[in-house]
KEFITOR-251055 format. One line per 3 residues: number of its first residue (from 1); for each residue x, y, z of N, C-alpha, C, CB. Coordinates in steps of 0.1 Angstrom, whole numbers. Atoms other than C-alpha are relative to their C-alpha. Glycine has a CB too. Example, Ala and Ser with C-alpha at 12.3 -4.5 7.8 and 13.67 -1.06 7.14 Angstrom:
REM residues 2
1	9/-12/0/123/-45/78/9/12/0/-10/0/12  -9/-11/0/137/-11/71/-8/11/8/4/5/-14
END
This chain:
REM residues 88
1	3/-13/-2/1404/-1267/-211/2/4/15/-14/3/-5  -2/-4/-14/1415/-1248/-181/-13/8/5/12/9/1  12/-7/-6/1390/-1232/-157/0/15/-3/1/-2/15
4	0/-14/4/1401/-1197/-168/-6/3/-14/14/6/2  5/-2/14/1389/-1203/-204/-15/0/1/5/-10/-10  15/-1/0/1353/-1193/-211/-5/-5/-14/-5/14/3
7	6/4/13/1331/-1208/-238/-10/11/-4/-8/-13/1  9/-10/5/1314/-1183/-260/-12/-7/-6/7/10/-11  12/8/4/1279/-1199/-263/-7/6/-12/-9/-2/11
10	7/-7/11/1267/-1173/-288/5/-5/-14/2/15/1  -6/5/13/1290/-1189/-315/-4/-15/-3/15/2/0  4/14/2/1276/-1224/-311/-14/0/-7/-2/-8/14
13	12/1/8/1250/-1232/-338/-9/-11/6/3/-3/-15  9/9/-6/1220/-1248/-323/-12/-2/-10/-5/5/14  12/4/7/1191/-1266/-340/-10/-4/10/3/-11/-11
16	10/3/-11/1161/-1266/-317/-7/-14/-2/-10/10/0  6/13/2/1147/-1298/-333/10/-11/0/-9/0/-13  -10/10/0/1180/-1316/-334/2/-8/-12/-3/-9/11
19	-2/7/13/1178/-1326/-370/0/11/-11/-11/-10/-3  0/-9/12/1182/-1311/-405/9/12/2/-14/4/-4  -9/-12/-2/1211/-1288/-394/6/5/-12/10/-4/10
22	-6/-4/13/1224/-1287/-430/-10/8/-8/6/-11/-7  10/-7/8/1191/-1272/-443/0/15/4/-13/-7/2  2/-14/-3/1185/-1235/-446/-13/2/6/1/9/-14
25	13/-4/-5/1158/-1219/-426/-10/3/-11/1/11/11  9/-3/11/1126/-1215/-446/1/14/-5/-14/-3/5  -1/-13/5/1130/-1178/-448/13/3/-8/-1/10/12
28	-13/-2/7/1165/-1182/-463/0/-9/-13/12/-4/8  1/9/12/1154/-1208/-490/-6/8/-11/-8/-13/3  6/-7/12/1145/-1197/-525/-15/-3/0/7/-5/-13
31	14/2/1/1108/-1192/-528/-5/2/-14/-7/10/10  6/-1/13/1088/-1198/-559/-15/4/1/1/-14/-8  14/-5/0/1055/-1180/-565/-6/-5/-13/-2/15/1
34	7/6/11/1030/-1198/-588/-13/7/-2/-2/-15/1  13/-8/2/1002/-1177/-603/-6/-5/-13/3/15/-1  7/4/12/976/-1183/-630/-11/-10/2/10/-4/-11
37	10/11/0/953/-1212/-638/5/-12/8/-5/-3/-14  -5/11/-8/963/-1234/-609/-10/-8/7/10/6/10  11/7/-7/929/-1246/-597/0/-15/-2/-13/6/-4
40	-1/15/3/932/-1280/-614/12/-7/6/0/-2/-15  -12/6/-5/966/-1285/-599/1/2/15/12/6/-7  -1/-3/-14/958/-1274/-563/4/-11/9/-13/7/5
43	-3/12/-8/959/-1309/-548/14/-4/-2/-10/-11/-3  -14/3/3/992/-1316/-565/10/10/7/3/0/-15  -8/-10/-6/1006/-1283/-552/0/-2/15/-6/14/-3
46	1/3/-15/994/-1291/-516/9/-11/3/-14/-2/4  -8/12/-3/1010/-1325/-518/15/2/-1/-4/-11/-10  -14/-3/2/1043/-1310/-530/5/10/11/2/6/-14
49	-4/-9/-11/1043/-1287/-500/-2/15/-2/15/-2/3  3/-14/3/1031/-1255/-516/-11/5/10/-5/2/-14  10/-6/-8/1010/-1231/-495/-6/12/-7/6/5/14
52	8/-11/7/983/-1207/-507/3/13/8/-15/-3/-1  -2/-13/-6/991/-1170/-500/-12/8/-4/14/6/-4  12/-8/4/957/-1152/-500/3/14/-2/-10/-2/10
55	-3/-14/2/973/-1118/-497/6/3/-14/10/4/10  -6/-2/14/993/-1122/-530/-8/-8/-10/14/-4/0  8/9/9/968/-1147/-545/9/-9/-9/-10/8/-9
58	-9/9/7/995/-1172/-554/4/-11/9/13/8/-5  -6/11/-8/1010/-1205/-543/14/3/2/-2/-14/-8  -14/-1/-3/1044/-1205/-526/6/-13/4/2/11/10
61	-7/12/-4/1069/-1233/-523/15/2/-2/-5/-12/-8  -14/-2/1/1106/-1238/-519/6/-10/-10/6/-3/14  -5/9/10/1110/-1266/-545/-4/6/-14/-5/-15/1
64	3/-5/13/1111/-1257/-582/-12/-8/-6/13/-2/-10  12/6/4/1076/-1264/-595/-2/-2/-15/-12/8/5  0/-1/15/1084/-1262/-633/-5/-14/-5/13/3/-6
67	4/13/5/1079/-1300/-638/-14/-4/3/9/-10/5  14/4/-4/1044/-1300/-622/-10/4/-11/-3/7/13  10/-5/10/1028/-1282/-652/4/-3/-14/-2/15/2
70	-4/2/14/1026/-1289/-689/8/12/-5/-13/-2/-9  -9/-11/5/1053/-1269/-707/-8/11/-8/11/-5/-9  8/-10/8/1027/-1253/-730/-8/10/8/-10/-7/-10
73	6/-10/-9/1009/-1237/-701/9/10/5/-7/-8/12  -10/-9/-4/1041/-1221/-689/4/9/-11/12/-7/6  -4/-8/12/1051/-1210/-724/-11/10/-4/3/-9/-11
76	11/-9/4/1016/-1195/-731/-3/11/10/-12/-8/-3  3/-10/-11/1016/-1176/-698/-12/-2/8/-1/14/-7  12/4/-8/986/-1194/-684/4/-1/15/-7/-13/-5
79	-6/2/-13/1008/-1202/-654/14/7/0/2/-15/4  -13/-7/-1/1037/-1180/-643/7/-5/13/-2/15/0  -8/4/-12/1065/-1191/-619/11/11/2/6/-14/-2
82	-10/-11/-4/1085/-1163/-602/9/-6/11/-7/13/4  -10/5/-10/1117/-1171/-583/4/13/8/12/-7/-7  -4/-11/-9/1125/-1149/-553/13/-4/7/-11/3/11
85	-13/2/-6/1161/-1146/-542/0/4/15/11/8/-8  1/-3/-14/1163/-1148/-504/11/9/5/1/-13/8  -11/-9/-5/1195/-1128/-502/-2/14/-4/13/-6/-6
88	2/-14/3/1180/-1096/-516/-7/7/11/-9/1/-13
END
């Protein structure tokens, strides 16, 4: 590179922590909202990385939580899982 060429640093993708550069930022990942009778499953949800959102009174996580609950609870509507598209 000659001394007359300049580097446009704004186009260089930086990862401040230096790892996981292939992962989407949390705000760009699909978010699942879990509502309903989740009290008995709260420790499992915490362990899986879910966080309680007191404003919306639901659990939120980026991994699909469908396998965490018995299918009959989801089918009956006791627990609802909503998927939010980050690109909307």
